[in-house]
C-alpha positions in Angstrom: 95.2 94.4 119.6 97.9 97.0 119.2 97.8 96.8 115.3 93.9 96.8 115.5 94.2 100.2 117.6 96.9 101.6 115.1 94.6 100.6 112.2 91.5 102.2 113.8 93.5 105.5 114.6 94.8 105.5 110.9 91.3 105.0 109.6 90.0 107.9 111.8 92.9 110.2 110.5 92.0 109.5 106.9 88.4 110.1 107.3 89.3 113.5 109.0 91.6 114.3 106.2 88.9 113.4 103.5 86.6 115.9 105.2 89.0 118.5 104.8 89.2 118.3 101.1 86.8 119.7 98.4 83.7 117.4 97.9 84.9 116.2 94.3 88.3 115.3 95.6 87.3 113.2 98.5 84.4 111.6 96.5 86.8 110.7 93.6 89.1 109.2 96.0 86.5 107.0 97.9 85.0 105.9 94.7 88.4 104.8 93.3 90.2 103.6 96.6 87.5 102.1 98.5 84.8 101.3 95.9 87.2 100.2 93.4 85.5 102.2 90.5 87.6 102.9 87.4 88.6 106.4 86.4 86.3 106.6 83.4 83.3 105.5 85.6 84.2 108.3 88.3 84.5 110.7 85.4 81.0 109.9 84.2 79.5 110.2 87.7 81.3 113.6 88.7 81.0 114.9 85.1 84.8 115.4 85.0 87.3 114.4 82.5 89.5 111.2 83.5 92.5 113.3 83.7 90.8 115.5 86.4 89.6 112.5 88.2 93.2 111.3 88.3 94.3 114.7 89.5 91.8 114.6 92.4 92.5 111.0 93.4 96.3 112.0 93.4 95.5 115.1 95.6 93.5 113.2 98.0 96.2 110.4 98.4 98.8 112.9 99.1 96.7 114.8 101.4 95.9 111.7 103.5 99.5 110.4 103.4 100.7 113.7 104.6 98.2 113.6 107.6 99.3 110.1 108.4 103.1 110.9 108.2 102.4 114.1 110.5 100.8 111.9 113.0 103.6 109.4 113.0 106.1 112.2 113.8 104.2 113.1 117.1 
């Protein structure tokens, strides 16, 4: 039960963190990390280069990690 509560809290934090990001950044992250889509497919969908998709995904990951780390320190 404790692990389940922790996981639910972390999921809530990630959702909040994604809402703080620009639309393309959060969309690229969701498509890649949750939907499992490749960078090329995301690039076509968002009309971006693969390099920009990688940038957006990395930015979202860093932002979410920072939010989770900050929560752990409190």
